[in-house]
N, C-alpha and C positions, 0 to 999 in steps of 0.2 A: 504494500500500500504506500502510495506516495502522496505527499501533501505540500502545497505552497500555502504558507501562512502570511497574510498581509494585515498589518495593523492599519485600520482605516478610521477616518472621521465619519465616513458614510459609504454605503455600497448598496447597489440595487441590481436586480435582474429583471430584464424585460423579455417577454415572450409574445410573439405576434403583435407587437406594438403596444402592449399593456404592461405596466409594472406588475410583476408577479409577486415579488417580495422585496423588502428593503430593510436596512438596519441603519442605526446611527453608530456612535462610537463603539468599536469592537474589532472583530476579526472577519475577514473574508477568507474562507478556507476552500481552496481548489483541491479536490480529492480524486486521485487516480487509483483504480482497482485492477489487480491482476488475478488470474486463476488461483495462484498459490496462496492468496490472502486467507487468513483464518481469523477466528474471533480474537485471538491474542494480538494480531496486528491492529484490529479495531480498538481494543482496549488500550494498547500502547499509545496509538496516535491520540486518542481522546485524552488520556492522562497528560501527555506531553503538551498538547495544544492548550488545554484548559488551565494548566498550571504554569505555562511558560511566562516568565517575568519579562514582558516586553512593553509594559505600560509604565509611564512615568509616575514616580511618587512625588511628594510635596517638594523635594529638592531637585526635581527634573531628572532623576536617575531611573533607568528602566529597572524597576524593582517590584512591580505589581503585575499580577496575572489577570486574565479575563474574569476569573471568579472574584478576585479582590475588588475590581472596579464595577462589578455587576454589568459587564458589557454584553453586547449582542453578538451573534454569529450568523453568517450567511454561508451555507455549504453548497458548493456547486460541483457536480460530477465533471471530471476532466480527463477523458481517456488519453488525451495528447501528452499527459505527463509520462506516458510510457513510450513515447516516440523514440525510435532508433534512427539515428542519422549517420550511421557508419558508412553506408554505401549510397551513392547517387545523391540526387537532390530532392527526391520525394521521400519524406519520412515514412517509416514502416510502423504500424501500430499493432503488430502481431502479438506483442507481449501484453497488451491491454485485454482485460476480460471481455468476452462477448456479452451482449445485453442479458442473455438468459442466466448468466452467472453473476454479472455485475449488479443488475437491478436488485436482487434480493440482498446482496452484500451492502449496497448503498442504503437501502431501506433499513437494514439492521444497524448500520452505522448511525443513521439519524435517530433511531429509537434508543440506541445505547447512549448516544450523546445526551439526550434529554434525561434518561434514567440516571446516568452518572453525574451530570453537572447541574441538573435542575434548571438549565437554561434552554429556552425554546430554540429548536434547530430550524431556523428559516432556511429554505432551500429553493433550488431551481427545479426543473423537471428533467429527469434523466432522458437523454437522447434528443431533447428539444434544441432548436436553434435559438440560443440565448444571447442576449446582449447584456454584458455585465459592465456596470459603471461603478467607479470607486474613486475615492480620494485617499490615496495611500498616505499615511501619517508617519512622517519621519524623513525619508521612507524607511519602513521596516518590512522586509520581505525575507522569509526563511523557507528553505527547502528541507523536507524530511522524507526519509525512506525507512519504513518499518523493518526492512531486511538489513539495514545498516545500524541497528540499535546497539551493537556491542562495540 
């Protein structure tokens, strides 16, 4: 499981010309899923993202987590995080899970996020053509891969 974490002032996702979901101060999480991902990968990403100290404290030091600031989260499925660019100019997405595997894992991730953090998981629509707008705060952008946790 791969994730791009972006600290944002706001973020929204538009589908077919309508705002589907939006957040204020918090995290935009782009989430990529592969066949090999298991519940342990989901739990690890959730723990890391929710507790990552990337928000400023009173002295302007990144010392607070999303949980500490009662922030919001917008979670967008992003199969392109598994793009392979080794050969040619057209990325290959063969490592990304196919929808029949990825959709249940994505839905499980959303449910587990809410269960573990008590923060509503605002999301896009899996497989939809989405327009994501954000104001990256910092900028703070972090890449994580649950297979590289050791």
